[in-house]
C-alpha positions in Angstrom: 135.7 31.8 58.0 135.4 34.6 60.6 138.4 36.7 60.7 140.0 37.8 64.0 141.0 41.4 64.2 142.8 43.4 66.9 140.5 43.8 70.1 140.7 47.7 72.1 139.8 48.7 75.5 139.6 52.1 76.5 141.7 52.5 80.1 141.9 54.9 83.0 144.9 55.1 84.9 143.4 55.4 88.7 145.4 56.5 91.7 145.4 52.9 93.3 146.9 51.8 90.1 150.4 53.8 90.9 153.6 53.0 92.8 155.5 55.9 94.9 156.4 57.6 91.9 152.3 58.2 90.4 153.1 55.8 87.6 151.0 52.6 86.6 152.9 49.6 88.3 153.9 46.7 87.2 151.4 44.8 89.0 148.2 47.0 87.5 149.5 46.5 84.1 149.9 42.9 84.5 145.8 42.9 85.9 144.5 45.4 83.0 146.1 42.9 80.3 144.8 39.9 81.8 141.5 41.9 81.9 141.4 42.7 77.9 142.6 39.3 77.1 139.6 37.9 79.4 137.5 40.3 77.3 138.2 39.4 74.2 138.6 35.5 74.4 135.2 35.9 75.7 134.0 38.2 72.5 135.5 35.2 70.6 133.4 32.6 72.2 136.5 30.8 74.0 136.8 33.1 77.4 136.4 31.8 81.1 132.5 30.9 81.0 133.0 29.2 77.4 136.1 26.8 79.2 134.1 26.6 82.2 131.3 24.7 80.5 133.9 22.1 79.1 136.0 22.0 82.6 139.0 23.9 81.5 140.6 27.1 82.3 143.3 29.2 80.4 146.5 29.6 82.5 149.4 32.4 81.7 152.9 30.3 81.1 155.2 33.2 79.8 155.2 36.7 79.3 158.0 38.6 77.5 157.6 42.6 77.8 159.4 46.1 77.3 158.7 49.2 78.6 159.3 52.7 76.9 157.8 54.3 79.7 155.0 53.7 82.4 151.8 56.1 82.3 151.1 58.5 84.9 148.0 58.5 87.2 145.0 60.0 85.3 146.5 59.2 81.9 143.7 57.9 79.1 145.1 55.2 77.2 144.4 52.2 74.8 144.9 48.7 75.1 145.4 47.0 72.0 145.6 42.8 71.7 145.6 40.1 69.4 146.0 36.4 69.2 148.8 34.7 67.5 149.3 31.5 65.5 149.4 28.7 68.3 152.0 26.1 68.1 150.8 23.2 69.7 149.3 23.7 73.0 150.7 27.4 72.9 148.8 30.6 72.3 150.5 33.4 72.1 148.7 37.1 72.4 150.1 40.5 71.8 149.4 43.5 73.8 150.3 47.4 72.8 149.5 50.3 75.5 149.2 53.3 73.6 149.1 56.7 75.2 146.7 59.6 73.9 149.2 60.7 71.0 149.7 57.4 69.8 152.9 56.6 71.4 153.3 52.8 71.8 154.2 52.8 75.8 154.5 49.2 76.0 154.9 46.2 74.1 154.1 42.6 75.4 153.3 39.2 74.2 152.1 36.4 76.4 151.6 32.8 75.9 148.7 30.7 77.4 147.7 27.3 78.0 144.4 25.0 78.1 144.3 23.7 81.3 142.2 20.7 82.6 140.3 21.5 85.7 140.4 18.3 87.1 143.8 16.6 86.0 145.6 20.0 86.1 147.4 18.9 83.1 147.2 21.1 79.6 145.1 20.3 76.5 145.7 21.1 72.3 143.2 24.6 72.3 142.4 23.7 68.3 138.7 22.7 69.0 138.1 26.7 69.6 140.1 27.6 66.9 138.3 26.1 64.1 136.4 28.0 62.0 138.7 31.6 62.7 141.7 33.2 60.6 143.9 35.8 61.2 144.1 38.9 60.1 147.3 40.5 59.1 146.8 43.7 61.7 146.9 40.5 64.6 150.8 40.6 64.1 151.0 43.5 66.6 154.8 42.8 68.4 155.9 39.1 68.6 158.2 39.3 71.3 160.5 36.7 71.3 161.2 34.6 75.0 164.4 33.9 76.0 165.1 31.1 78.4 166.0 32.3 82.0 169.4 31.5 83.2 172.1 32.7 85.6 173.1 32.1 89.1 170.9 32.8 92.3 171.4 33.4 95.7 171.7 30.3 98.3 169.7 32.3 100.9 166.3 33.6 100.4 165.6 37.2 100.1 162.2 36.9 102.0 159.4 34.4 102.4 155.2 34.7 101.5 152.5 32.5 102.7 149.8 32.3 100.4 146.9 33.0 101.8 143.3 33.5 100.4 143.1 37.2 99.2 146.3 35.9 96.4 143.7 33.2 95.1 141.8 34.4 91.7 139.0 32.1 89.9 141.2 29.2 89.3 142.0 28.7 92.9 145.3 29.5 92.4 147.7 32.4 93.2 147.1 35.0 90.2 149.7 35.8 87.9 149.9 39.6 88.9 150.2 38.8 92.3 153.6 37.1 92.0 155.2 40.3 90.6 154.3 41.9 94.0 156.2 38.8 95.7 159.4 39.0 93.3 159.6 43.0 93.3 159.8 43.2 96.9 163.0 41.6 96.9 164.5 44.9 95.3 165.5 47.7 97.4 163.6 50.8 97.6 166.2 52.9 96.1 166.2 50.4 92.9 162.5 50.6 92.3 162.5 54.4 93.1 164.9 55.4 90.7 164.4 53.4 88.3 162.2 52.5 85.9 161.8 48.5 84.6 162.7 48.7 81.2 162.1 45.2 80.0 160.6 41.6 82.0 160.2 38.3 81.2 158.8 36.1 83.7 157.7 31.7 83.2 155.0 30.5 85.3 156.6 26.7 85.8 153.6 25.4 88.6 151.3 26.6 90.7 150.9 28.1 94.2 147.8 27.4 96.2 146.6 28.0 99.7 148.5 26.9 102.7 151.9 27.1 100.1 154.8 28.8 101.6 156.9 30.3 99.0 160.6 31.5 99.1 162.0 34.3 97.0 165.2 34.3 95.7 167.6 36.8 94.1 170.3 36.5 91.9 172.0 37.8 87.9 172.4 36.4 85.2 175.7 36.9 82.5 174.7 40.3 81.2 174.1 41.4 84.8 170.5 41.5 84.7 168.6 41.1 87.7 166.5 37.3 88.3 164.0 36.6 90.8 162.2 33.5 91.4 159.3 32.3 93.8 159.8 28.5 95.2 158.2 26.2 97.4 160.7 24.4 99.0 163.0 22.8 96.0 160.3 23.5 93.2 160.6 26.7 91.4 157.1 28.3 90.9 157.6 31.5 88.6 161.3 32.4 87.4 161.6 36.1 86.3 164.1 38.7 84.4 164.2 41.8 84.5 166.2 45.4 83.2 166.2 48.3 85.4 167.0 51.9 83.4 167.5 55.4 85.5 164.5 57.2 84.9 165.2 60.4 82.4 163.3 62.9 83.9 
């Protein structure tokens, strides 16, 4: 049996990864998390290339994220990641963003499935994980995902057409691109004066070249902001976020 242990990747926050406050943007954080997840899976033998040989690919379905702070431009950090125990077709993965003082800036749990490229249906990932056992150190955070419920406004805040620049290697809109689509439904003041302390998103359908997405805004019973992108009557992604005023 091969023991799986946490995997780490050093990152430096570049200027082009920051927002107007010179802090790492949520979009670029998703991109970094996606990259380290890919590298770990590739090192274990069930990454993008291994799946392509079987006409399959990894698809992100849900994310639960809690942020103590977003790092600043020029910071050096570590991303630590490890897979969790799968349930059915779902393969969870934890990620931590850790600063130079060893403090955790962001905790995140992601939920993945393996999809068949041809029929776009999920398959059981058991064959890839045979012969592997998780070390106890792989339990990094295990954030729960709460179902997103609430009321949305009847009219969209804005709309986006899917162009070629939004597509990734799987020929659909990359998960990080949706973050920009959704956050554009917030005002400048909301984003400039507040930080995102909690973020959950569920990816329900693929969006592909030529699709037209309408972005809606709403709220749940606690007052949290709800956002969704829909293609006609079909919900593509739905998110829930909490904002907190910057303390500095």
